[in-house]
C-alpha positions in Angstrom: -62.2 197.7 65.3 -60.6 199.9 68.0 -58.6 203.1 67.5 -55.6 201.6 69.2 -55.5 198.2 66.8 -56.2 200.5 63.9 -53.2 202.3 64.6 -51.0 199.2 65.0 -52.5 198.1 61.6 -51.3 201.1 60.1 -47.9 201.5 61.3 -47.3 198.3 60.1 -48.4 199.0 56.6 -46.3 202.3 56.8 -43.4 200.2 57.7 -43.9 197.6 54.6 -44.3 200.7 52.3 -41.0 202.3 53.7 -39.5 199.2 53.5 -40.6 198.7 49.7 -39.6 201.6 49.0 -36.1 201.4 50.3 -35.9 197.7 48.5 -36.2 199.5 44.8 -33.8 202.0 45.7 -31.4 199.1 46.3 -29.4 196.9 43.8 -26.7 194.7 43.0 -23.1 195.6 41.4 -20.4 193.7 40.2 -16.6 195.1 40.8 -15.6 193.6 37.5 -18.3 193.1 34.9 -16.2 191.9 32.1 -13.9 188.8 32.8 -11.4 187.7 30.0 -10.1 183.9 30.0 -7.4 182.6 27.4 -6.6 178.9 26.9 -3.7 177.7 24.2 -4.8 174.8 22.0 -3.2 171.5 22.6 -2.2 173.0 26.3 -3.8 171.9 29.7 -5.7 175.2 30.9 -6.4 176.6 34.3 -7.5 180.2 33.0 -9.9 182.1 35.9 -11.1 185.2 36.9 -13.0 186.9 40.2 -15.1 189.5 40.6 -16.9 190.9 44.0 -20.6 191.4 44.3 -22.2 194.2 46.5 -25.2 195.6 47.8 -25.9 199.4 47.2 -25.5 200.9 50.9 -25.5 198.7 53.9 -28.0 196.5 52.9 -27.3 192.5 52.1 -29.2 190.1 50.1 -29.4 186.6 48.6 -28.6 186.3 45.3 -28.2 183.3 42.8 -26.0 183.0 39.6 -27.8 181.7 36.4 -26.2 178.3 35.1 -24.2 179.4 31.9 -25.4 178.5 28.7 -21.9 177.4 27.4 -20.0 174.3 28.1 -16.6 175.7 28.4 -17.6 178.1 31.5 -17.6 177.1 35.2 -19.0 179.6 37.9 -18.4 179.6 41.6 -20.6 179.8 44.0 -23.8 179.7 42.3 -25.5 181.6 45.2 -24.7 183.2 48.5 -25.4 186.6 50.3 -24.1 190.1 49.1 -22.8 191.1 52.1 -20.0 193.1 52.1 -18.6 191.2 55.4 -18.6 187.8 53.7 -16.7 186.1 51.2 -19.9 184.4 49.5 -19.8 187.5 47.5 -16.6 186.9 45.5 -17.7 185.1 42.3 -15.1 182.7 40.4 -15.2 182.3 36.5 -13.0 179.4 35.0 -12.8 177.3 32.3 -14.3 173.9 32.1 -13.3 170.6 30.1 -15.5 171.7 27.0 -13.0 174.5 25.9 -11.2 171.8 24.3 -14.1 171.5 21.9 -13.7 174.9 20.6 -11.1 176.2 17.9 -8.6 179.2 17.8 -10.8 182.6 18.6 -13.0 184.0 20.6 -16.4 183.0 22.7 -18.3 185.5 24.5 -21.5 184.9 26.9 -23.2 186.8 29.6 -23.8 185.3 33.1 -27.0 187.1 34.8 -26.9 187.4 38.7 -30.3 188.0 40.5 -31.8 188.6 44.0 -35.2 188.6 45.1 -36.6 192.5 45.6 -33.3 193.8 44.5 -32.0 195.1 41.0 -29.7 192.3 39.4 -26.6 192.7 37.4 -24.6 190.8 34.7 -21.0 189.8 34.2 -19.9 189.2 30.4 -16.9 186.3 30.1 -14.7 186.2 27.3 -12.8 183.1 26.3 -10.0 183.3 23.5 -9.0 180.0 22.1 -5.2 180.8 21.0 -3.2 178.3 18.6 -0.2 176.6 19.9 3.3 177.0 18.4 3.7 174.1 16.1 6.0 171.3 16.9 7.4 168.3 15.0 6.5 164.7 15.7 7.9 161.7 14.3 5.2 159.3 13.9 5.8 156.2 15.4 8.6 157.9 17.9 11.9 158.8 17.1 13.3 155.0 17.3 10.9 154.2 14.6 14.0 153.3 12.2 16.1 151.3 14.7 17.0 148.8 14.2 15.9 147.6 10.5 16.4 143.8 9.9 18.3 143.3 6.6 19.7 139.9 5.2 22.5 139.5 3.4 22.3 139.3 -0.3 19.3 141.2 -0.2 18.4 144.2 -1.9 19.7 147.6 -0.6 17.2 148.5 1.8 15.3 151.6 1.5 13.6 153.5 4.4 10.9 156.4 5.1 9.1 158.2 8.1 6.3 160.2 8.6 6.6 163.7 10.5 3.9 165.6 11.8 2.8 169.3 12.9 1.3 169.4 16.0 -1.2 172.0 15.1 -3.0 173.0 12.0 -0.3 175.5 11.0 2.4 174.2 8.7 6.0 173.7 9.9 8.7 174.1 7.5 12.1 171.9 8.4 15.4 171.0 6.9 16.6 167.3 7.1 20.1 165.7 6.8 21.7 162.4 7.5 24.8 161.1 8.9 26.1 157.6 8.9 28.9 156.2 10.9 31.7 153.9 8.9 30.7 150.5 8.5 32.8 147.5 9.7 33.9 146.9 6.1 34.9 150.7 5.6 32.2 152.1 4.1 30.7 155.7 4.7 28.6 158.0 3.7 26.3 155.3 3.0 23.0 156.7 4.2 21.2 159.2 1.7 18.2 161.6 2.5 15.8 162.4 -0.6 15.1 165.9 0.2 16.8 168.7 2.4 14.1 170.5 3.6 9.9 169.9 3.5 7.2 171.1 5.5 5.4 169.1 8.4 1.4 169.5 8.2 -1.1 168.0 10.6 -1.9 165.2 8.2 1.7 164.0 8.0 4.8 164.5 5.6 7.0 161.4 4.6 10.6 161.5 4.2 12.4 159.0 1.9 16.2 157.7 2.3 18.2 155.2 0.6 21.2 153.2 1.6 24.1 152.4 -0.6 24.5 148.8 -2.1 28.1 148.7 -1.4 27.7 149.2 2.3 24.5 146.3 2.1 24.3 144.4 -0.8 27.8 143.9 -1.5 29.8 144.3 1.6 27.9 143.9 4.6 28.5 140.8 6.9 25.9 138.8 9.1 26.2 140.3 12.4 27.2 144.0 11.6 25.1 146.7 12.9 25.3 149.8 10.9 24.3 153.0 12.4 23.5 156.5 11.5 21.3 159.6 12.2 18.8 161.7 10.7 18.5 165.3 12.2 15.2 167.4 11.2 15.6 171.0 12.3 12.2 172.7 12.2 12.2 176.8 12.0 13.1 178.2 15.1 13.1 175.0 17.2 15.7 172.6 18.2 16.6 169.6 16.2 15.0 166.2 16.6 17.5 163.4 16.4 16.4 159.9 14.9 18.7 157.3 15.1 19.0 154.5 12.7 20.4 151.1 12.8 20.4 148.3 10.4 21.1 145.0 12.1 22.3 142.5 9.3 21.6 138.8 9.5 22.4 136.2 7.5 19.9 135.1 4.8 18.8 131.2 5.1 21.8 128.7 4.7 20.9 125.6 2.1 23.0 122.4 1.6 23.3 120.9 -1.5 26.1 118.8 -1.2 28.3 116.8 1.6 31.7 115.4 0.8 32.7 112.7 1.5 29.2 111.6 1.1 29.9 108.1 2.7 31.7 107.5 5.9 33.1 104.6 8.0 31.0 102.6 10.6 32.8 103.1 14.0 32.1 100.4 16.4 32.0 100.4 20.3 35.6 100.5 21.5 37.0 102.7 19.0 38.8 105.8 20.5 37.0 109.2 20.3 38.1 111.2 17.4 36.8 113.4 14.6 35.6 112.7 11.1 35.8 116.0 8.9 33.2 116.8 6.2 33.2 119.3 3.7 29.6 120.9 2.8 28.5 122.7 -0.2 25.5 125.0 -0.1 24.7 128.5 -0.4 24.8 131.8 2.1 27.2 130.1 4.4 28.6 132.7 7.0 31.7 132.7 8.8 31.1 135.5 11.6 32.6 134.7 14.9 29.3 135.9 16.6 25.7 134.3 16.7 25.0 134.5 13.1 27.7 131.9 12.5 26.4 128.9 9.8 25.5 125.9 12.6 25.8 122.1 11.0 23.1 119.7 12.1 23.9 116.1 12.4 21.2 113.4 13.2 19.2 110.3 12.2 17.2 113.3 10.9 18.4 116.9 11.0 15.3 118.0 12.4 16.1 115.9 15.5 19.6 116.3 15.5 21.9 114.8 18.2 24.9 117.2 17.4 24.5 120.7 16.5 28.0 122.2 15.8 29.3 125.8 15.6 32.7 125.7 17.2 33.8 122.9 15.1 32.8 124.7 11.6 35.0 126.2 9.6 33.4 128.4 6.8 36.1 128.9 3.6 33.3 130.7 1.5 29.9 131.5 1.4 29.5 128.1 -0.8 31.7 126.2 1.2 32.5 125.0 4.9 33.9 121.8 7.0 32.6 120.7 10.0 34.7 118.2 12.3 32.1 116.1 13.6 33.3 114.5 17.2 32.6 110.6 17.6 32.4 109.0 21.0 33.9 105.8 22.0 30.5 103.9 21.1 31.0 105.5 17.7 28.0 107.5 17.8 27.3 109.3 15.6 28.4 106.8 13.0 27.7 103.6 14.9 24.9 102.6 12.6 25.5 102.0 9.2 23.0 102.6 6.2 22.7 104.5 2.9 20.7 107.0 4.6 21.8 106.6 8.4 22.7 110.5 9.1 21.2 113.6 7.8 23.3 116.8 7.5 21.6 120.2 7.4 22.5 123.8 8.2 20.9 127.1 9.7 22.1 130.4 10.4 20.8 133.0 13.0 21.5 133.0 17.1 19.4 130.3 17.9 17.8 128.0 15.4 16.2 124.9 16.5 16.7 122.8 13.3 17.6 123.4 9.7 15.5 125.7 7.9 16.1 124.7 4.2 16.4 121.0 4.2 19.2 118.4 4.5 21.2 116.0 2.4 21.9 112.2 3.5 25.5 111.0 4.5 25.8 107.0 4.2 27.5 105.0 6.6 29.4 102.0 6.0 31.7 99.0 7.0 33.1 98.7 3.8 36.0 100.4 1.8 35.5 103.9 0.9 37.1 105.6 -2.7 37.5 109.4 -1.9 39.8 110.1 -5.0 41.8 108.6 -7.8 45.2 110.0 -9.1 48.2 109.2 -11.3 50.6 107.6 -8.9 53.5 110.3 -10.3 51.8 113.3 -11.4 49.2 113.6 -8.6 47.1 115.9 -10.7 43.5 116.0 -9.3 41.3 116.0 -12.4 37.5 117.0 -12.0 37.1 113.1 -13.3 40.0 111.2 -12.3 41.8 109.3 -15.5 43.0 105.8 -16.1 44.9 104.8 -19.2 46.1 101.3 -20.2 48.9 99.8 -18.1 48.5 103.6 -15.7 49.8 103.5 -12.3 47.1 105.0 -10.2 47.0 105.8 -6.5 43.3 105.4 -4.7 42.8 107.4 -1.8 40.0 107.0 0.8 39.0 105.4 4.0 38.6 102.0 5.6 40.4 100.4 2.5 42.3 98.3 4.7 40.8 98.5 8.5 43.6 96.0 9.8 46.5 97.9 8.7 47.8 99.4 11.6 50.8 99.2 13.6 53.8 97.2 11.8 51.5 96.5 8.9 49.9 99.7 8.2 51.5 99.6 4.7 51.5 96.3 2.8 53.9 96.0 0.2 53.4 94.1 -3.2 55.9 91.8 -4.6 56.4 89.9 -7.6 56.1 86.4 -7.3 59.1 84.4 -7.6 58.0 81.9 -10.4 56.3 84.5 -12.9 57.4 87.8 -11.9 54.2 89.0 -11.5 52.5 91.2 -8.7 49.7 90.3 -6.6 45.8 90.6 -7.0 45.4 91.0 -3.4 47.3 91.8 -0.2 46.8 90.6 3.3 47.4 92.3 7.1 46.7 88.7 8.7 48.0 86.1 6.3 45.6 85.9 4.0 42.2 85.8 6.3 41.4 89.1 4.8 42.1 90.4 1.5 42.4 93.7 0.1 41.9 93.9 -4.0 40.8 96.1 -6.5 38.6 95.7 -9.7 37.6 97.6 -12.7 34.4 97.2 -14.3 32.0 98.4 -16.9 29.6 101.1 -15.6 26.4 99.5 -15.1 27.9 95.9 -15.6 29.7 95.1 -12.8 29.7 91.5 -13.6 32.2 92.4 -16.3 35.8 92.9 -14.3 39.5 93.0 -14.6 41.4 92.8 -11.7 44.2 95.4 -10.7 47.6 94.4 -9.8 48.7 95.8 -6.3 51.8 97.8 -5.6 51.1 98.4 -1.9 48.1 99.3 0.2 47.2 101.1 4.0 43.8 102.0 5.1 44.1 105.4 3.6 45.8 104.6 0.4 46.2 101.8 -2.7 49.0 101.8 -5.4 47.5 99.8 -8.3 48.2 98.9 -11.9 45.1 99.6 -14.5 44.6 96.7 -16.7 46.1 96.9 -20.3 42.6 96.1 -21.6 40.6 98.4 -19.8 39.5 100.6 -22.7 39.0 97.4 -25.5 37.0 95.4 -22.7 35.4 98.0 -19.9 35.1 101.6 -21.1 31.6 102.5 -21.9 31.1 106.0 -23.0 34.9 106.5 -22.4 34.0 105.6 -18.7 35.4 102.8 -16.3 34.8 102.1 -12.8 36.7 101.0 -10.1 36.1 99.8 -6.6 38.2 98.5 -3.5 37.3 95.3 -1.8 38.4 94.1 2.0 36.7 90.7 2.6 37.7 86.8 3.2 37.3 86.2 -0.9 38.9 87.8 -3.8 37.3 89.9 -5.2 35.4 90.9 -2.1 32.0 90.2 -1.6 29.1 92.9 -2.1 28.8 94.1 1.4 32.6 94.7 1.8 33.2 96.4 -1.7 33.4 99.9 -2.0 30.8 102.1 -4.1 31.9 102.1 -7.5 34.1 105.1 -8.1 34.3 106.6 -12.1 37.3 107.0 -13.9 37.5 108.9 -17.6 39.2 106.4 -20.0 41.9 108.1 -22.0 44.7 106.4 -24.1 47.3 108.4 -22.2 47.6 110.1 -18.8 51.1 111.0 -18.8 53.2 111.7 -15.5 56.6 112.1 -14.5 57.8 110.7 -11.4 59.6 113.2 -8.9 62.0 112.8 -5.9 59.6 113.9 -3.4 56.6 111.8 -4.7 54.3 114.6 -5.0 54.3 115.6 -8.5 56.5 118.5 -8.8 59.8 119.7 -8.1 62.8 117.7 -9.3 61.9 114.8 -11.6 62.8 111.3 -11.2 65.6 111.5 -14.1 69.0 109.7 -14.3 71.9 109.9 -16.6 70.8 107.3 -19.5 74.6 105.7 -19.3 75.8 105.8 -15.5 72.1 106.1 -13.8 73.4 108.9 -11.8 70.4 111.0 -10.2 70.1 114.2 -11.8 70.7 117.2 -9.3 72.7 120.3 -8.5 75.4 118.7 -8.1 75.1 116.2 -10.7 73.8 118.1 -13.7 73.0 117.2 -17.3 75.7 118.4 -19.7 73.8 120.5 -22.6 74.1 118.7 -26.2 76.0 115.9 -24.9 74.1 114.0 -22.4 71.1 111.7 -22.5 68.8 111.4 -19.6 66.2 108.8 -18.5 63.0 110.1 -17.7 61.0 107.7 -15.7 57.2 108.4 -15.9 53.6 106.6 -16.0 50.4 106.7 -18.2 52.3 106.4 -21.8 49.4 103.9 -22.9 49.6 100.8 -24.6 53.3 100.2 -26.3 53.1 99.7 -29.9 56.1 98.0 -30.9 56.0 94.4 -32.9 59.4 93.0 -33.4 61.2 93.8 -36.3 59.4 96.7 -37.3 61.3 98.9 -35.0 64.9 97.8 -36.9 63.1 98.9 -40.4 61.9 102.0 -38.9 63.7 105.4 -39.3 65.1 106.2 -36.7 66.0 102.8 -35.6 67.0 101.3 -32.5 69.9 99.1 -31.9 67.5 96.3 -31.4 64.1 95.1 -31.4 61.6 95.8 -28.8 59.4 92.8 -28.1 55.9 93.0 -28.8 53.9 93.1 -25.6 51.2 90.4 -26.1 51.6 88.1 -29.4 50.6 84.6 -29.7 51.4 81.5 -28.0 54.3 79.4 -29.6 52.9 76.2 -31.0 55.8 74.6 -32.5 60.0 74.0 -32.0 60.2 76.4 -35.2 58.2 79.5 -34.4 60.1 82.2 -32.5 57.8 83.9 -29.8 57.5 87.7 -30.6 55.7 88.9 -27.8 56.3 88.7 -24.1 53.2 86.8 -23.2 54.2 84.3 -25.6 57.5 83.9 -23.7 55.9 83.2 -20.2 53.2 81.2 -22.2 56.2 79.0 -23.2 56.0 75.4 -22.0 59.3 72.9 -21.3 60.3 71.1 -24.5 63.0 68.7 -24.4 64.1 69.6 -27.4 64.5 73.6 -27.3 62.5 76.0 -29.5 64.8 77.4 -32.3 65.5 80.9 -31.8 62.8 81.1 -28.7 63.1 81.0 -24.9 63.6 77.8 -23.5 62.0 77.5 -20.2 63.7 75.2 -17.5 62.8 72.0 -16.7 59.4 71.5 -14.5 58.6 74.9 -15.8 54.4 75.6 -15.3 53.0 77.7 -18.4 50.7 80.1 -16.4 48.5 80.5 -19.5 48.5 84.4 -19.2 46.1 86.6 -21.2 47.7 89.9 -20.2 51.2 91.2 -19.1 49.1 93.0 -16.6 51.2 93.2 -13.5 54.2 91.5 -15.1 57.7 92.5 -14.3 59.9 92.6 -17.6 62.3 89.8 -16.6 65.6 90.3 -18.9 65.9 86.6 -19.8 62.5 86.6 -21.1 63.1 89.4 -23.3 65.5 87.3 -25.5 67.8 90.0 -26.2 65.1 92.8 -27.1 64.1 95.4 -25.4 60.9 95.6 -23.3 57.6 96.6 -25.0 58.2 99.9 -26.4 57.2 102.8 -29.1 58.6 103.3 -32.5 60.0 106.3 -32.6 58.8 106.9 -36.3 54.9 107.6 -37.1 54.5 110.0 -34.3 53.0 107.5 -32.0 56.4 108.1 -29.3 56.1 110.5 -26.7 58.1 113.9 -27.4 60.1 115.6 -24.5 60.8 119.5 -23.9 63.8 120.5 -21.4 63.9 124.3 -21.1 61.0 124.4 -23.7 63.5 123.1 -26.2 62.9 120.0 -28.0 65.0 117.0 -26.7 65.4 114.3 -29.2 64.0 110.8 -28.0 66.5 107.8 -28.4 64.2 105.6 -26.8 60.6 105.2 -25.1 58.6 102.2 -23.6 58.6 99.9 -20.5 61.5 99.4 -18.5 63.8 95.9 -18.4 63.5 94.4 -14.8 60.4 96.7 -13.6 56.4 96.4 -14.0 54.3 97.1 -17.1 53.4 100.4 -16.3 56.6 101.9 -15.4 58.1 103.9 -18.8 61.5 105.3 -19.7 62.1 107.8 -21.9 65.7 108.4 -23.2 66.0 112.1 -24.6 69.3 114.2 -25.6 69.5 117.3 -23.3 69.6 120.5 -25.8 70.7 123.9 -25.1 68.1 125.4 -23.3 67.4 129.1 -23.0 69.1 130.2 -19.9 66.8 131.5 -17.3 66.5 134.9 -15.6 69.7 135.5 -13.0 71.5 132.4 -14.4 74.8 132.6 -16.6 75.6 130.3 -19.3 77.8 127.3 -18.6 76.4 127.8 -15.0 73.9 125.0 -13.8 70.1 125.8 -13.5 66.9 124.3 -13.0 64.9 123.9 -16.5 61.0 122.2 -16.5 60.8 119.2 -18.3 57.4 118.3 -20.1 56.6 115.2 -22.0 53.8 115.0 -24.2 51.8 112.0 -26.2 49.0 111.9 -27.9 48.7 115.8 -27.5 48.3 115.2 -23.6 51.5 116.7 -21.7 52.5 115.7 -18.2 52.0 117.9 -15.3 53.6 121.3 -15.1 56.3 122.2 -12.1 58.6 119.2 -12.6 62.5 120.6 -13.3 65.8 119.1 -13.9 69.1 120.2 -13.7 71.2 121.5 -17.2 74.7 123.0 -17.2 
């Protein structure tokens, strides 16, 4: 090696040696060796810090950051040139997503920074996780109690909600409840079980109760009961929780329909309505969507009509529904025992009844809806019938052709025998209205009723005298109305049997207004002037005639009345008696006189009929008018005044002595007259003695009293 080459190598080695010596003297340094980061638990964290890397003197060098060993730290950049003239020497320390796995407290790590040939450095990073200030959270949200469904008639609802602390720290709070006044006027109906509490991270349950008055007793379907619950955490704003209870109707049920049978309507009928009364439970009268709906059709589930506007709820157990029908008669065009079904449902949009239905029959035969006394019109739970009573039968389709000038058919006694008819006809006998009484369960055993008048909605009929002895079974008897070409009517044109309670007497006083109340049909017994305010009866001196029905069977038997005490001025003829068989036997019964034949040699002391008289062979006096000539100078059949079988009378609650009680001469067997002397009644409040006033009149026979509210004038 030549000298020059040697010198060059030596110079290079010297330079390397100098450089090496210089590198060992230079080191990395950071402007900030400790970085502090802070995050709040449960909140978004963006905490970060920076530090500047520098190289000793004016040197520069390449560095790298050792990756952090913790998941919560992010360093950028991870490498660069530590040169005072660049931005690569600025290190940023920030939290990464992993910080959320840490609990409250401090976490520290050291991040080394190295550079080849230089002395490295490091940065200490500390992360503080701060517990958040706890907040109160309502599980399920603040609308968890809005709305609460409640069915009318149910148990007063209780409710609860759960509150949570948003952190692990307990959070004390207070709680109050305030309720708006219900539509029915009930206030303060919501109560909190506690006034305060502590919310924990695992949840705290709060309970609330409602007033039974506001819900179970008073609440109506369609009501919306509103309230608020206020929970105030310590040192924080209140949390408001709305409460609403939406009251809906419980399921409605129908158990019966009245009438349960309606007339069949045929094509050509004028459109109209049929009104039904339904019995059941949970009927709702609100005008809102909760109102009870009525379904009518061949089946209620597939009803052809769903009615709301035509429904009137009378109570939770009764409603009326007015069912419209078309000119085709629909829905009443098809006859049958179960032709229609009627159902009910509550709620906004029911598609069908929820709890069953009841059948509604459709018929072309007459329909009986009720039966009362023709004088008192008392509506007994079980209508009554006494021998020789006069009844009013109410219904529909009783006489379909009774329209226009024939709307009322009036019965009249026949000219030969003086007996009312067994049928009335709107078309001269083509169709006949009739009434029969029968044994329950044995319809073949019947007695006819004699008719006073008939319309399509009412018939007045005489009850047969033998109704008790011949027909009554377990004190019951049936009545039916027929409308057919025959008399009695065939089965297809006869109403369903209507059950009556058989009674020995069913007293009722006729009234002027024919409604069973007010001024009675009472006259002076001598002048027969109608009692009134302008013609009052004189106390203690006047005898009045009171006209009644339902006294039962007169018990007169001829001479027994003359021998009794007190006595009549003359005999009352017996109702029946036996047929006279010879000219020397005197007829003692009214039926005997009717059945007495004409003889050329007259009976001794008996009624003698005219030549040509044909004996009708009566077996009863049913429907008979008591002709004066046939009474042979006697009273009509009556009650003996002795022995306790005659009726008694009170006027103004004071006994009025009876001087006659029995059938009326010239009238039908069924109209009774009672002659009673007017007592001195107790003067009513507001009246002076001697001034005419109205007093109640009551007739009693066999412990059964006539209807209340019948009056007469007495001065």
